[in-house]
N, C-alpha and C positions, 0 to 999 in steps of 0.2 A: 504493500500499499504505500503510495507516494504522498508525503506530508510536507507542507511548505517549511522551510527553514524556521521562519519566526514564530509558528506555532509550537515547534517542538522546543525552541529556545525558551518562550514564556512558561511552558510546563515545567520544564527541567527547573529553571530559575525558581518558580513559585513553589515547588516541592522542597527545594533547598530553603529558600525563605521561611516556609512554615515550620521548619525544623531549627530555626534559630539562626541561620547563617547570616552574617553581615552582609548587606547588598553586594560590597565589592566580592566578598568571597564566593557568594552565591552565582554572581555573573561569570567570575572567572572559573568556576568549577563547570558550570553549564557550558560555557564557550568552548572548554576543552572537549567535554563530550560531542557537542554538535560538530566542531572542527573535524573530530574524528568520522563522524558519519558524512560529513560533507566530501571528506577525502577517500571515501570508500572503504574504511577501517572500522566496520560495525564491531568488532571484537574489542575495541577500546571506545565504543561509543555509548549509546543509550542503555544499551542491555547491562552495563555495570551500575546504572543508576539506582534500581531497586536494592540492590545489594548494599550500595554507600548508604542509602537512607536507612536501611536495616542497622548497619553499623553506627550511625548517628544515634538511632533510638537506642541500641543497647549499649551506648556509651563508650564505643570504641573508636568512635570518631568526633572529634570537637570542632564543630564548623567555626567557631569563633577564634580558635588558636592560630598562631601564625609561626610559632617555634621560638626556641630561647637560643640566641646567639652568644657564642664565646669564641673569641679571636685567639687562637693558639699562636699565631705570629701574624706578621704584616699581611700575609697573603692566604693564610690557612684559617678556615671558619668552620668551627665545630657546633653544629645544629641539633639540639635537642628538639624534636618535632613536636612534642605535646600531644601526640595522636592528632594532629592538625590534617586538614585535607591536602592531599599531596600537591596540587596545583598551587595552594596558597603558600605552602611551606617552601617549595622549590622556588616561587617567583619572588618571595621574600630575600631567599638566599641570594637569588641574581641580582636584586636590587643592591644588597649589600655588598656584594663582590664588586660591582660596577664601581662603586665609590673607591674601591682600592687600586683599580688598574690604572689611574695616573701615577701612582708611586710604585707599584709592584711589577705592571706590565702583565702579570699572570696571577690568576687567584683561584683557590679552590675552596669548596665546601663539601663537607661530609655529613649526611643527614641519616638520622635514625629515628623510630618511633614517629613515623609519618605514614599517611595512609596512601594507596597506590597513587603513582604519578600520572597514569594514564599514557597518552601518545606522546613519546619523548620528542618527536619532531617538533611540536608545539614550542618547547623552551630554546631549543637550540636555533629554531629559525626567529624567534625574538631576539637572542642574542645576536645573530647574523646582521638583522636588521638595523641593530645599533652599532654596526662595524666592528663587532667582535666575533672571534672563532669560540664555539660552544661547543662543549663535550659532557654528554651526560652518560652515565653507567647506572644500571640498576639491578637489583637481583630479586629472586622469587622464591616460592616454594619449590621444592624437589618435584621437577616435572618432566625433566629430560633425561633418558638414559645415557650412560658413558658409552662411546664407540666399542663396540663388541659386547656389551651389556643389553640387559632388558628392564632393570629397575630403575625407576625414577630417584634419581641422586643428585642431580645439579638442577639449579634455576634455569628459567628462560634466558636470564642475563643479557637484556638488549642494551644497545650502545645507539647513541644518536650523535651526529656531527653535523653542525652549520658552520658555513664558511661564507664570509660576505664577498660579494662579487659586484661588479658594475651595474649588474640587472637584478634579476631574481636571485637570492641566495641559493648556495648549493645545499642541500639538506639530505642527509642519509639517516635512515633510522630502521634498524632491524633487530630481530632476536637472534640469538646463536642457537636456538632451536630451528627445526625445520620450518615451523610456524609457531606463532604464539598460541598458549592454551586458549586464549580467548577466540582464535579462530575456530578451534574445535567446538567451543560452546556456541558459537555463532552458526555452524553448520547443524549442531544438535538442534538449536532453537528452529531452524528452518527445514529440520526433518531431511537434510540432505547428506549423502555419503560423502567421506573425505577422501582424497586422492591416495592412492597407494604410495607407501613410503613415509608418510607423514607420523605415524605412530603406532604403537603396538598396544594390546589390551592387557588386562591385568595378569594374565598368564604368559606374557611375553611375546605372543604371537601376532604378526602383522595384521591390522585390522583396517577396514574402510568404514566401519560403524562408528559416527561420532560419539554416541552414547559409551560404546565400550571404550573407546579412547581416552574418555574422561577419568577414568579410573585406571588407567594404564600409563604409558610413558611416550613423550614426544621423542623424535629422533633429533640429533644434533644435525645442523645444517653443514653441508659438505663433508660428511664423515668425520674423519681425524682433525681436520682442520677447525671445523666448527666446534667441535668437543674441546679442543686445546683452548681456543679463544673463551669459549663458555667458561672452561675451568679457570683460566687467567682471570677473568672479571671476578668471578665468583670470589677468589682469593685476596684480589685487590679491594673491592668494596668491603669485605668482611673484615679485613685488616684495618682499613682507614676509618671505616665508618663505627667499628665495634659492633656491627650487626651479627645475627646468627647467620651460620652457613645453612645451606638449602634444606637439609633434613629437619632442621629446627625452625625453619622460617614458617610463619602462619600469616593471614590476615589480608591477602590481597584476593583471596577467593572464598572468603566465607564471611559470616557475620557473628562469629562465636569467639574470636581470638583477637589480641592486639596484634597490629602490624609489626612483625620483627625482622623485616627485610632492611636493607641500606640502600642508599642512593649517593652518588657522587656528581658533582657539578663542576667542571673547570671552565673558567674563561681567561681568553688569551687577547691582548691588544696587538695586531699586528704590526701597527706602526712602531710600537713600543720595541718589539722584537727586531723587525728588520731595519728600522730607521726610515723607511719608505712611506711617506703619506700619501694615500690613496692608490696603494699599489694594488688594491683588490680588483681596480677596473679591468686591468689585463687579463684576468682570469676569464671573462666574458668571451673575450675572443676565442679562447682556448676551447671552453665549453661549446661556442657555436662550432668550431671545427669538427668536435667530435659529433654534433648532430648532423652536420652537413656530411659527415663521412659515408662510403658506401656501405649500404646495409646487407646483412645475409640474405634477408627476404625483402624484394622490393617493394613490398606494401607496408613493411613494418620499419620506418625510420629509426635510426638510433637515438636513444633517450638519455637523459641525465636523471640520476635519482632525483625524485621530486618532481619531475615533469608530469609524470602520470597523475599524481595526486593534484597537481593545479588543474589539470584537465577535468579530472572526476569532480572537483569541487565547482569548477564553473558551471558543468552541466548540471549539478544538483541544486546550485543556487537557482537555475533556470527552471529546471523541471520538477523540482522537490527531493526530498530524502526518501529513499526506499526503506520502509519500516515494516518489519514481520508482525501481521496482525496480532499473535499472541503477545508480543512485547507492548504494542499499542495498547491492548485490552489491558495489560497489566498496570501500565502506567496511568490509564483512566482510571483503573480501580483504585489506585493510590490517592485519586483525587477525592474520595469519599473521606479521607482522612485530614479533613481541614480545608479541601479546595473544592470550588464548585465551578463546573462547565458552564460558560455561557455562550450565546450565539452573537456573532457580529453582524452587521448589516448585510454582509455578503453570505451568511448564513454558515460560516466557519465556527467551529468550536475554539474558544480559548478558555483560560483559566484565571481564576482570581483568588487572592487569599481570603479565607473567611475573616469574619470581624475578630475572632478571638486572637488572631496572630497582631493585629494592630497596625498592618499594612497592606496596601492593596497593589496589585500589579496592574501597571498601565499599560 
């Protein structure tokens, strides 16, 4: 079912507002979820909202928290997330690091006790838009089997890198598993099989059943190479953030445990390192050279990471966001808890906060 962006944005913001999220926090968390939907990444989109709301209701996420900051050195920030919403804690850390770049040229924040960050591209793209190189690493529950194994013992451990150019920033965002676990959940929600090679079931057997894969293990991407990268990120984040290793991580896929994963944010001022001001502009010509190079398939031009997401976003903003009806029904059902649907002049449903919250969505 295709739904206009603005309707979903109002709904997500209103549901967060109703649970006590300050206006800026509600907007930020909703914006990240909607951006994931617009870019064709439903695994990190609105399907995560009901669980997040349940975590707030259970006291496992504090929508008003931003995280407590402690500078360990001029360019190293330790963040006690205080169970904050992931986007709120990460963006607060990004703002804090930005203030130090004029002195240090590079700065890093290590975060723990924050909720799920969501789509990492969101943050590094913001950093690149400000002229900085941004790198984010995160860990998760044990969801990935080691190369040659069948048990889930590593996190999906994604990495995102944003680099400013003279045009749209370069943005790379990938998990070190074959796919994120959210992609498995998205297939299960739609009742669709998963491609061969994505996962094994609980018995360690290859499966294309998304429901069976949810209790099994994901494959590392690229075999031994993805396994090695994922393991390296696991060790780096746990060591620097002081967070749990994958077998003890909880809280990104449930509404019953505190989040015990870790996150790292690194910002670099290119000019401070290279001494060249405006050097990012020359990268555009190189990226365009790649795009214009001879493709293996004449009908499929060479693309740069991030190009596809921008095309999908433009299409979704024009045509609406494709939302599975079961998810939309679940979100509508949540409206009964203090939210009321209303019809606009055009006959569309929108949502407003009930009187007991003290605020009304406009």
